[in-house]
Structures are given as structure tokens and as C-alpha cells.
C-alpha positions in Angstrom: 60.1 71.6 105.4 62.3 74.6 106.1 63.3 76.9 103.4 66.9 78.2 103.1 67.8 81.7 101.9 71.1 80.3 100.6 72.1 76.8 99.6 74.2 74.9 102.1 77.8 75.1 101.2 80.0 72.0 101.2 83.3 72.2 103.1 85.8 69.4 102.6 87.1 68.5 106.1 90.4 67.2 104.8 91.1 70.3 102.8 90.7 72.4 106.0 93.7 70.6 107.5 95.9 70.1 104.4 95.2 73.2 102.2 95.8 76.6 103.8 94.0 78.5 101.0 90.9 76.4 101.5 91.0 77.0 105.2 91.4 80.8 104.7 88.5 80.8 102.2 86.3 79.0 104.7 87.2 81.4 107.5 86.6 84.4 105.3 83.2 83.1 104.3 82.2 82.3 107.8 83.3 85.6 109.2 82.0 87.6 106.2 85.4 89.0 105.6 85.0 90.9 102.4 86.3 93.8 100.3 84.7 96.1 102.8 86.9 94.8 105.5 90.0 95.0 103.3 89.1 98.7 102.4 88.7 99.5 106.1 92.1 97.9 107.0 93.9 99.7 104.2 92.3 103.1 104.9 92.8 102.6 108.7 96.4 101.4 108.4 98.0 104.7 109.3 96.0 105.0 112.5 96.9 101.4 113.5 100.6 102.0 112.8 100.5 105.0 115.1 99.5 102.7 117.9 102.2 100.0 117.3 104.9 101.4 119.7 102.3 101.5 122.6 101.0 98.1 121.8 104.5 96.5 121.8 105.3 98.1 125.2 102.0 97.0 126.7 102.4 93.4 125.4 105.9 93.0 126.8 105.1 94.7 130.1 102.5 92.0 130.5 104.8 89.1 129.4 107.5 90.0 131.9 104.9 90.4 134.7 104.4 86.7 135.1 107.1 84.1 135.6 105.4 81.5 133.4 105.4 83.9 130.4 108.8 85.4 131.2 110.3 81.9 131.1 110.3 82.0 127.3 112.9 84.8 127.4 115.2 83.1 129.9 116.6 80.5 127.5 118.4 81.1 124.2 115.6 79.7 122.1 115.7 82.4 119.3 118.2 83.7 116.8 119.3 86.4 119.3 123.0 86.0 120.2 123.5 89.0 122.4 123.7 89.2 126.2 120.7 88.0 128.2 119.4 89.0 131.6 118.6 86.0 133.8 115.4 87.7 135.0 114.1 89.7 132.0 112.6 93.1 132.3 111.1 95.4 129.6 114.6 96.8 128.9 116.5 93.5 128.8 118.5 92.9 125.6 116.5 89.8 124.7 113.2 91.7 125.2 114.3 94.6 123.1 115.2 92.1 120.4 111.7 90.5 120.6 110.0 94.0 120.6 111.7 94.6 117.2 110.0 91.6 115.7 106.6 92.3 117.3 106.8 95.8 115.7 107.5 94.3 112.3 104.7 91.7 112.8 102.2 94.4 113.7 103.3 96.4 110.7 102.7 93.3 108.6 99.1 93.3 109.8 98.8 96.7 108.1 99.8 95.3 104.7 97.5 94.0 102.0 95.2 91.2 103.3 93.9 90.5 99.8 97.2 88.7 99.0 97.5 85.0 100.1 101.1 85.7 101.3 99.5 87.8 104.1 97.7 84.8 105.4 100.6 82.4 104.7 102.8 84.5 107.0 100.2 84.6 109.7 100.1 80.8 109.5 103.9 80.6 109.7 103.8 82.8 112.9 101.6 80.1 114.4 104.0 77.3 113.3 107.1 79.0 114.7 105.5 79.1 118.2 105.3 75.3 118.4 109.0 74.9 117.8 108.9 74.1 114.1 110.6 75.8 111.2 113.4 77.4 113.3 117.0 76.5 113.9 116.5 77.6 117.5 113.1 76.1 118.5 110.7 78.1 120.6 107.6 76.6 122.1 105.0 78.8 123.7 101.9 77.1 125.3 98.6 78.1 123.6 97.0 79.6 126.7 99.6 82.4 126.6 99.1 83.0 122.9 95.4 83.5 123.3 95.6 86.1 126.1 98.3 88.0 124.3 96.2 88.3 121.2 93.3 89.5 123.4 95.5 92.2 124.9 96.5 93.4 121.4 92.9 93.5 120.3 91.8 95.2 123.5 94.4 98.0 123.2 93.7 98.6 119.5 89.9 98.6 119.9 90.0 101.1 122.8 92.3 103.5 121.0 90.4 103.4 117.7 87.0 103.9 119.3 88.5 106.8 121.3 89.9 108.5 118.3 88.7 112.2 118.4 88.3 112.7 114.6 87.4 109.4 113.0 83.7 109.2 112.1 81.8 106.5 114.1 81.0 104.4 111.0 84.7 104.3 110.1 85.7 103.4 113.6 83.2 100.5 113.6 84.5 99.3 110.2 88.1 99.3 111.3 87.4 97.6 114.6 85.3 94.9 113.0 87.9 94.2 110.2 90.8 94.2 112.7 88.9 91.8 115.0 88.3 89.4 112.1 92.0 89.4 111.2 93.0 88.8 114.8 90.6 85.9 115.2 91.9 84.3 111.9 95.4 84.7 113.4 94.1 83.0 116.5 92.8 80.1 114.4 96.2 79.9 112.6 97.9 79.5 115.9 95.3 76.9 117.1 95.7 74.8 114.0 99.3 74.1 115.0 98.4 73.3 118.6 95.2 71.2 118.5 95.1 67.7 117.2 91.9 68.0 115.1 92.6 66.6 111.6 96.0 65.1 112.5 95.0 61.9 110.7 95.5 63.8 107.4 99.0 65.1 108.3 102.5 63.8 108.2 105.2 64.4 110.7 105.6 68.1 111.6 109.3 68.2 110.9 108.7 66.9 107.4 106.1 69.5 106.6 108.0 72.6 107.3 111.2 74.3 106.2 113.6 75.9 108.6 113.8 79.7 107.8 114.9 82.9 109.6 112.3 84.9 111.3 110.5 87.3 109.0 111.1 85.1 106.0 108.6 83.1 103.9 109.6 80.6 101.2 113.1 82.0 101.0 112.0 85.7 100.7 112.0 88.4 103.4 108.4 89.5 104.1 108.8 91.7 107.2 109.9 95.3 106.6 113.1 96.6 108.1 112.6 98.2 111.5 115.6 100.5 111.3 114.6 104.1 111.0 111.0 103.2 112.0 110.9 105.9 114.7 111.2 108.7 112.2 108.4 107.3 110.1 106.2 106.8 113.1 106.8 110.3 114.3 105.6 111.7 110.9 102.5 109.5 111.0 101.6 110.6 114.5 101.8 114.2 113.4 99.4 113.5 110.5 97.0 111.6 112.7 97.2 114.2 115.5 96.7 117.3 113.4 93.6 119.2 114.5 92.6 116.6 117.0 90.1 118.6 119.1 91.7 120.3 122.1 95.0 118.5 121.7 98.1 120.4 120.6 98.8 120.4 116.9 101.1 117.5 116.0 100.3 115.5 119.1 99.1 111.9 118.5 95.5 111.5 119.8 96.7 108.1 121.1 99.2 109.6 123.5 99.0 107.9 126.9 97.5 104.7 125.6 100.4 102.7 127.0 99.5 103.5 130.6 99.2 100.7 133.1 96.9 97.9 131.9 94.9 98.0 135.1 93.8 101.5 134.1 92.9 100.6 130.5 89.3 99.8 130.2 86.4 100.3 127.7 83.8 102.7 128.8 80.4 101.4 130.0 78.1 100.0 127.4 75.7 102.9 127.5 78.1 105.7 127.0 79.9 103.8 124.3 76.7 103.1 122.4 75.8 106.8 122.6 79.2 107.7 121.1 78.9 105.3 118.2 75.4 106.6 117.2 76.5 110.2 116.9 
């Protein structure tokens, strides 16, 4: 007879597919997402926000690099009513519009994850990408969602671990907490794509309300992006102050949006040495 250090927990399968709060509780428990992670995210928010402009540019540089992902921006499938380039580039009107929403979304990731609304909005982001809950349906295949999340995580991890002033323990805490949030977001995308548990659900159109982007249950939950540049500049000065040999007021993440082919994590040996110091 084997002994258990903890009693086996019961997870109701139907609840996982019909009750978002139950699903989030299960994911938090399985990933050991705790108050320590919340503290790490809250305290590290200003460093993550300093990276957002670079992350947004890198993501959309990737998306317009392939015809299969650029296709989503070639049809008027969003609320954007301005002019559209037939072959989108990073500076196309429709791409600049989407960049605005990605900036707001990444800023939302820096808000309070102890509130259920935080996870409700992440779930709604998943729903909107399968063509539900929008007056202008948008459907993006899951394979592209997964790799895009990976790019976001890769850039943030590289930059945080490379920060010249953050102590190693804090770097690790922020990277771990952010990784858990991104993987929960990945699950909240997957739940709208996969067919597991569909026997518990009704028709998709009957389960969701049509709302504008950035809104949840009739209330705006994404901050305004107007005037964001000034705030980001102030935050970068604070982050960059006294950063080693860098000039005063220069963000230590400067240059992180270089070509993705040049962006790579250092070899395992040197990285481990850096974290132990």
C-alpha cells in the first residue's frame, strides 16, 4: 500500500467545462499558482510594461512574415473601418490598429491576477479568436495562437533574465509567474478550440454575448492606449536608471526588438551560472 503525502483531490469533470471559476481553481492548484506568483507579477509589472512596445513589434513582424498568418489581416474581420493594405506590412493601417489592442492586452496581463475578472477576460480573448462574441467574426487557427504565445513568452523571458539590476531570485520569480499566466492563457484559448467536454455545452452562439473588443459584461476592461508613449518613456527611465554601464535614463531592454533570428537564450551553462550569483 502506497502512502500519500496529500489526500487525492476530486475534480468534477463537468465543472471544468461549464464553470470558468472551477477551471481556474484547478489550473492554479495544478500549477501551484499562489500569492507568491501574484506578488512577483505585481512587483515586476513595471519591468514587463517597459517591454511591451518591443514585444508588440516583434509579434506583428512575425505575423506578417508568413502568408498564412497575414491572411487574418487581409479581410475586414474586425471593428476596424479604416483603409486596408491588400498585402499587410508592419506599418499597414490594419496592423497599427491591431498593435493598439495587443498593447492594451499585454498591459492587462500586468493588472491584478487575484481578481476573477482578470481570468474572465483572458477566457474572452480565447473566445473572440474562434469567431464568437463579435459583430465582425474573426477565426484564427489554434496552431498560430500557440506559436504566437511562445514568441511572447520567449521575448519576455530573455529580457527579464538579462536585466542588469534585478536580483536572480526576483528574475526567477517573475519568469515563473509570467510563464504560468501565459500557459493558463494558452489553456483558455484551447478550451474554445478543442472538443473535449462538448457534451456538456450548448450551441456556441447561445453561450456568448456580442461585445466590443476590450469590454467584458458591458464594462470596459482594457485601459486607453492614448498617451501611452509618455507613460512608457517615464517607466523606461525608472527601469534604466543606474543600469550598469548603460547611460542614465536608458532602458536596459533597448535593442530587444532586434530580428528574431538573432534573439536567443544563452547556453544552459552560462545561464545557470548567472542565476546562481
